[in-house]
C-alpha positions in Angstrom: 16.2 21.2 -23.7 12.5 21.9 -23.4 9.8 19.3 -22.8 6.2 19.8 -23.6 4.7 21.9 -20.8 7.9 21.8 -18.8 11.1 23.7 -18.7 14.1 21.8 -17.4 17.4 23.4 -16.4 20.2 21.0 -15.5 22.4 18.1 -16.6 21.4 15.7 -19.4 23.3 12.4 -19.8 22.2 10.0 -22.6 19.0 12.1 -23.2 17.9 11.7 -19.5 18.0 14.2 -16.6 20.9 13.3 -14.3 22.4 15.2 -11.4 21.1 18.4 -10.0 18.3 20.2 -11.9 15.1 22.2 -11.9 11.8 21.6 -13.6 9.1 24.3 -14.0 5.6 23.4 -15.3 3.3 25.8 -17.1 0.9 25.8 -14.0 3.7 27.2 -11.8 4.6 23.9 -10.1 8.3 23.4 -9.7 10.8 20.8 -8.6 14.4 21.4 -7.6 16.7 18.6 -6.7 18.5 15.5 -7.9 17.7 13.1 -10.8 19.0 9.7 -11.8 18.2 8.4 -15.3 15.4 10.9 -15.8 13.7 10.3 -12.4 13.6 12.3 -9.2 16.0 10.5 -6.8 17.5 11.7 -3.5 16.9 15.1 -1.9 14.5 17.5 -3.6 11.9 20.2 -3.1 8.5 20.3 -4.9 6.4 23.4 -4.8 2.7 23.5 -5.9 1.2 26.8 -7.3 -1.1 27.1 -4.2 2.0 27.5 -1.9 2.1 23.9 -0.6 5.6 22.4 -0.6 7.3 19.1 -0.1 10.9 18.9 1.0 12.5 15.5 1.4 13.6 12.3 -0.2 12.6 10.9 -3.6 12.9 7.4 -4.9 12.1 6.3 -8.4 10.2 9.6 -9.0 8.1 9.2 -5.8 8.1 11.0 -2.5 9.9 8.7 0.0 11.1 8.6 3.6 11.3 11.5 6.1 9.8 14.8 4.8 8.7 18.3 5.6 5.3 19.1 4.1 4.2 22.7 4.4 0.5 23.3 3.6 -1.0 26.5 2.2 -1.8 28.0 5.7 1.8 27.5 6.9 1.3 24.6 9.3 3.5 21.5 9.5 
């Protein structure tokens, strides 16, 4: 299924993203991780087009808990 401006590859249950999947936006941003009822939930990695990335926990579509954030110059 294709959403406007987003490509999603993964499991759909009741027309919502569920389980493991990947989202890729037109600007080059991408998320790879777990979904529950259409929201990012559990472990996942989000990459911005500038090279910054977030790897950690998600709760109700928001970054949550212990994380690793790598900025564009490669520092933690």
